[in-house]
C-alpha positions as CSV (number, residue, x, y, z in Angstrom):
1,M,-43.7,-36.1,-20.2
2,E,-42.8,-39.6,-19.2
3,I,-39.5,-39.8,-17.3
4,I,-37.6,-43.0,-16.2
5,K,-34.6,-43.6,-14.1
6,I,-32.0,-46.4,-14.6
7,G,-29.5,-47.4,-11.9
8,K,-28.8,-46.4,-8.3
9,L,-25.9,-44.5,-6.8
10,N,-23.5,-46.8,-5.1
11,P,-20.7,-45.2,-3.1
12,K,-18.8,-48.5,-3.1
13,A,-19.1,-49.2,-6.9
14,L,-15.4,-48.8,-7.5
15,E,-14.6,-51.3,-4.7
16,K,-16.3,-54.2,-6.6
17,D,-14.1,-57.0,-7.6
18,M,-13.8,-58.2,-11.2
19,E,-11.6,-60.5,-13.2
20,V,-9.3,-59.2,-15.9
21,Q,-7.3,-61.0,-18.5
22,F,-4.4,-58.6,-19.1
23,I,-3.6,-59.5,-22.7
24,E,-7.2,-59.1,-23.9
25,H,-7.4,-56.0,-21.7
26,V,-4.6,-54.0,-23.3
27,I,-4.9,-55.2,-26.9
28,D,-8.5,-55.8,-28.0
29,M,-10.7,-55.1,-25.1
30,A,-14.2,-54.6,-26.3
31,N,-16.1,-54.8,-23.0
32,N,-17.9,-51.5,-23.8
33,Y,-19.6,-51.1,-27.1
34,R,-19.1,-47.3,-27.2
35,N,-15.5,-47.0,-26.0
36,N,-13.1,-49.6,-26.9
37,F,-10.3,-48.3,-24.7
38,A,-7.7,-51.1,-25.2
39,C,-4.4,-49.2,-24.6
40,L,-2.5,-50.6,-27.6
41,K,-5.4,-50.8,-30.0
42,R,-6.1,-47.1,-29.6
43,L,-2.5,-46.1,-29.7
44,D,-1.8,-48.2,-32.8
45,Y,-4.7,-46.4,-34.6
46,L,-3.7,-43.0,-33.3
47,L,-0.1,-43.4,-34.6
48,K,-1.5,-44.6,-38.0
49,F,-3.8,-41.6,-38.0
50,I,-1.0,-39.1,-37.2
51,N,1.3,-40.7,-39.8
52,K,-1.4,-40.2,-42.5
53,N,-2.6,-36.7,-41.5
54,N,0.4,-35.0,-39.7
55,Q,3.5,-37.1,-40.5
56,T,6.0,-34.4,-39.5
57,I,5.2,-34.7,-35.8
58,L,5.1,-38.5,-35.6
59,Q,8.7,-39.2,-34.6
60,K,8.8,-36.5,-32.0
61,Y,5.5,-37.6,-30.5
62,I,6.7,-41.2,-30.2
63,E,9.9,-40.0,-28.5
64,N,7.8,-37.9,-26.1
65,L,5.5,-40.8,-25.4
66,E,8.4,-43.1,-24.6
67,T,9.9,-40.5,-22.2
68,E,6.6,-40.0,-20.4
69,F,5.7,-43.6,-19.9
70,K,9.2,-44.5,-18.9
71,K,9.0,-41.8,-16.2
72,L,5.5,-43.0,-15.1
73,T,6.6,-46.7,-14.7
74,T,8.0,-47.6,-11.3
75,K,8.0,-51.3,-11.8
76,E,9.1,-53.6,-14.6
77,F,7.3,-56.9,-14.8
78,L,9.4,-60.0,-15.9
79,I,6.5,-61.2,-18.0
80,I,6.8,-58.1,-20.2
81,N,9.8,-59.4,-22.2
82,D,10.8,-59.3,-25.8
83,S,9.2,-62.6,-26.7
84,N,5.8,-61.6,-25.3
85,I,5.9,-58.1,-26.8
86,S,6.6,-59.6,-30.2
87,E,3.6,-61.9,-29.8
88,I,1.4,-59.1,-28.6
89,L,2.4,-56.9,-31.6
90,K,2.1,-59.4,-34.4
91,E,-1.1,-57.8,-35.7
92,K,-0.2,-54.2,-34.7
93,K,2.0,-53.2,-37.7
94,T,2.5,-49.6,-36.6
95,L,3.3,-50.3,-33.0
96,S,5.5,-53.2,-33.8
97,K,8.1,-50.6,-34.9
98,Y,8.3,-49.2,-31.4
99,P,8.8,-52.2,-29.0
100,N,10.4,-50.0,-26.3
101,L,7.4,-47.7,-26.2
102,V,5.1,-50.7,-26.0
103,K,7.2,-52.2,-23.1
104,H,6.8,-49.0,-21.0
105,I,3.0,-48.8,-21.7
106,L,2.4,-52.5,-20.9
107,N,4.4,-52.2,-17.6
108,Y,2.5,-49.0,-16.7
109,S,-0.9,-50.5,-17.5
110,L,-0.1,-53.6,-15.5
111,Q,1.2,-51.4,-12.7
112,L,-2.1,-49.5,-12.6
113,L,-4.1,-52.8,-12.2
114,N,-2.4,-53.0,-8.8
115,I,-2.1,-56.8,-8.9
116,T,-0.2,-58.2,-5.8
117,G,2.9,-60.1,-6.6
118,E,4.6,-61.1,-9.9
119,I,2.5,-61.9,-13.0
120,S,3.4,-65.3,-14.2
121,N,1.0,-65.7,-17.2
122,L,-0.5,-62.9,-19.4
123,D,-3.3,-65.2,-20.4
124,E,-4.5,-65.8,-16.8
125,K,-7.3,-63.9,-15.2
126,Y,-6.6,-61.8,-12.1
127,K,-9.0,-60.3,-9.6
128,V,-8.9,-56.5,-9.3
129,T,-11.2,-53.8,-8.1
130,Q,-13.3,-51.9,-10.7
131,N,-11.3,-48.7,-9.7
132,Y,-8.0,-50.2,-10.7
133,Y,-9.5,-51.8,-13.8
134,M,-10.8,-48.5,-15.1
135,R,-7.7,-46.6,-14.2
136,S,-5.5,-49.1,-16.1
137,F,-7.1,-48.3,-19.5
138,L,-8.3,-44.7,-19.0
139,I,-5.0,-43.2,-17.6
140,P,-2.8,-44.3,-20.6
141,N,-5.3,-42.7,-22.9
142,Y,-5.1,-39.6,-20.8
143,Y,-1.4,-39.4,-21.3
144,Y,-1.7,-40.1,-25.0
145,L,-3.4,-36.8,-25.3
146,Q,-1.4,-34.9,-22.7
147,V,1.8,-35.8,-24.6
148,L,0.3,-34.8,-27.9
149,I,-0.5,-31.4,-26.3
150,Q,3.1,-31.1,-25.2
151,T,4.3,-32.0,-28.7
152,I,2.2,-29.7,-30.9
153,G,0.3,-27.4,-28.5
154,R,-3.1,-27.6,-27.0
155,E,-5.4,-26.2,-29.7
156,K,-3.8,-28.4,-32.5
157,A,-3.6,-31.5,-30.3
158,I,-7.2,-31.3,-29.1
159,G,-8.5,-30.8,-32.7
160,L,-6.4,-33.7,-34.0
161,F,-7.5,-36.0,-31.2
162,K,-11.2,-35.3,-31.7
163,E,-10.8,-36.1,-35.4
164,Y,-8.9,-39.3,-34.5
165,I,-11.4,-40.5,-31.9
166,S,-14.4,-40.0,-34.2
167,K,-12.6,-41.9,-37.0
168,F,-11.5,-44.7,-34.6
169,L,-15.0,-45.3,-33.3
170,D,-16.4,-45.3,-36.8
171,D,-13.9,-47.8,-38.0
172,N,-14.0,-50.1,-34.9
173,K,-17.7,-50.8,-34.5
174,T,-18.1,-54.0,-32.6
175,T,-21.8,-54.6,-32.1
176,T,-25.2,-53.7,-33.4
177,E,-27.1,-54.3,-30.1
178,T,-27.8,-50.6,-29.6
179,E,-29.2,-49.9,-33.0
180,F,-32.8,-48.7,-33.3
181,T,-35.3,-47.4,-35.9
182,T,-36.7,-44.4,-34.0
183,L,-36.0,-42.7,-30.7
184,E,-39.5,-43.8,-29.5
185,D,-38.4,-47.4,-30.1
186,R,-35.2,-46.7,-28.2
187,F,-37.1,-45.2,-25.3
188,E,-39.4,-48.2,-25.1
189,R,-36.4,-50.5,-25.0
190,I,-34.8,-48.5,-22.2
191,K,-38.0,-48.8,-20.1
192,K,-37.6,-52.5,-20.0
193,N,-34.3,-52.1,-18.2
194,V,-35.6,-49.9,-15.3
195,N,-35.2,-52.7,-12.8
196,N,-31.8,-53.9,-14.0
197,P,-29.0,-53.2,-11.5
198,S,-26.5,-50.5,-12.6
199,D,-24.0,-48.3,-10.8
200,W,-24.4,-45.7,-13.6
201,V,-27.4,-43.6,-12.9
202,M,-29.3,-42.2,-15.9
203,I,-32.6,-40.3,-16.3
204,Y,-34.4,-40.5,-19.7
205,G,-37.4,-38.9,-21.2
206,M,-39.0,-37.9,-24.6
207,I,-39.1,-34.2,-25.0
208,S,-41.1,-34.5,-28.2
209,K,-41.3,-36.8,-31.2
210,G,-37.8,-37.4,-32.5
211,K,-36.1,-35.8,-29.5
212,M,-35.0,-37.8,-26.4
213,F,-33.0,-36.5,-23.4
214,F,-30.8,-38.3,-21.0
215,R,-29.1,-36.9,-17.9
216,N,-26.1,-38.7,-16.4
217,E,-26.2,-38.4,-12.6
218,N,-22.7,-39.8,-12.1
219,C,-19.7,-40.9,-14.1
220,L,-17.4,-43.7,-12.7
221,W,-14.8,-42.9,-15.3
222,I,-14.4,-39.4,-14.1
223,D,-14.4,-40.6,-10.5
224,V,-11.3,-42.8,-11.1
225,L,-9.5,-39.9,-12.8
226,K,-10.1,-37.4,-10.0
227,D,-6.4,-37.2,-9.2
228,L,-5.6,-36.0,-12.7
229,P,-5.9,-32.2,-13.3
230,D,-6.8,-31.6,-16.9
231,S,-10.6,-31.5,-17.3
232,E,-10.4,-30.8,-21.1
233,I,-8.3,-34.0,-21.6
234,K,-10.8,-36.0,-19.5
235,Y,-13.7,-34.6,-21.5
236,C,-11.9,-35.6,-24.8
237,I,-11.2,-39.2,-23.8
238,C,-14.4,-39.9,-21.8
239,C,-17.1,-37.8,-23.5
240,Y,-16.3,-36.5,-26.9
241,G,-16.6,-39.9,-28.7
242,D,-20.3,-39.9,-27.8
243,Y,-21.0,-37.6,-30.7
244,Q,-19.8,-40.2,-33.1
245,T,-21.3,-43.0,-31.1
246,A,-24.8,-41.5,-31.6
247,R,-24.5,-42.1,-35.4
248,T,-22.2,-45.1,-35.7
249,Y,-23.8,-47.4,-33.0
250,R,-27.4,-46.2,-32.9
251,N,-28.8,-44.7,-36.1
252,E,-27.2,-42.7,-38.9
253,H,-30.0,-40.1,-38.6
254,I,-29.2,-39.4,-35.0
255,V,-27.3,-36.3,-33.8
256,L,-26.2,-35.8,-30.2
257,T,-26.1,-32.4,-28.5
258,M,-24.3,-32.1,-25.1
259,E,-23.6,-29.0,-23.0
260,H,-23.1,-29.9,-19.4
261,T,-20.6,-32.6,-18.4
262,I,-19.3,-34.1,-15.1
263,A,-15.8,-34.2,-16.7
264,E,-15.8,-30.4,-16.9
265,G,-17.1,-29.8,-13.4
266,D,-20.9,-29.8,-13.8
267,Q,-23.2,-31.8,-11.5
268,Y,-24.5,-33.9,-14.3
269,C,-24.2,-34.6,-18.1
270,S,-27.0,-33.2,-20.2
271,R,-27.5,-34.9,-23.5
272,V,-30.2,-34.9,-26.2
273,L,-30.5,-37.3,-29.1
274,H,-32.2,-35.7,-32.2
275,D,-33.7,-37.7,-35.0
276,T,-32.8,-35.4,-37.9
277,R,-35.6,-36.9,-40.0
278,I,-38.0,-35.1,-37.6
279,D,-35.9,-32.6,-35.5
280,W,-33.4,-30.6,-37.5
281,N,-33.5,-27.7,-34.9
282,L,-30.9,-29.4,-32.7
283,K,-31.9,-27.0,-29.9
284,H,-30.5,-28.1,-26.6
285,P,-32.8,-27.3,-23.5
286,P,-31.5,-24.6,-21.2
287,K,-30.0,-25.3,-17.8
288,E,-33.4,-24.6,-16.1
289,F,-34.8,-27.7,-17.9
290,W,-32.1,-30.0,-16.6
291,D,-32.1,-28.6,-13.0
292,N,-35.8,-29.1,-12.7
293,I,-36.1,-32.7,-13.8
294,K,-37.9,-34.6,-11.1
295,I,-38.5,-38.3,-10.7
């Protein structure tokens, strides 16, 4: 079995500098084809989804969100004013009804970026470390689910959130660059990236025709959330969407199986893509298979 490795572990990956435009970052960030984490874009969709599927909880959920984000925010930025909020929300019909909630979320997201000094222009780019960049969009999403759990209970909230995230990813497809005809084609494409630099370390291989595995050796998203306690929430916001991604962004015949995740405390993430035109068994290899992968 041919096995390839992409990326190299970098202990200082989260210290890398990058430029962020705050407005783009919170509203329509599409830097990652699989997980459009823009804080307001996701929340606007989530509130519309709840209004359609569980309307009786909507007002209480919004009240709880506002209370939570107000508590989390320790600094109010002058740039987050009524005029700017109105401009930000002009295409967000649901969120535009709740400007106070949006104000708290924007202040908190900006706070998480850890930009020194006052922000004078929301359209400007600011230099931040990758750690703060990731925290600024992952942590608000963490609290969206935590507050939903507080509102309707864990079991119902997790179920509702999983349904929402699958629908969100399906409705917000942003690119076709990862589509492929067969898993064999996909594997050949991945092989061309072996020497491309990446701080995300992945091991790939073809188990059989129509069945490709990949093992994540690290997860920077989970690294930046290490101070937050709820592993199930982290799994839901960082991992669960991959099930939908396999079909929406790759090939409608592809089904993903996943058993071990770094988010839930495992040493790696074990994932298999099954081409259901060939492999309808959907049998995930046992732990011994993953532990014994050598390269």
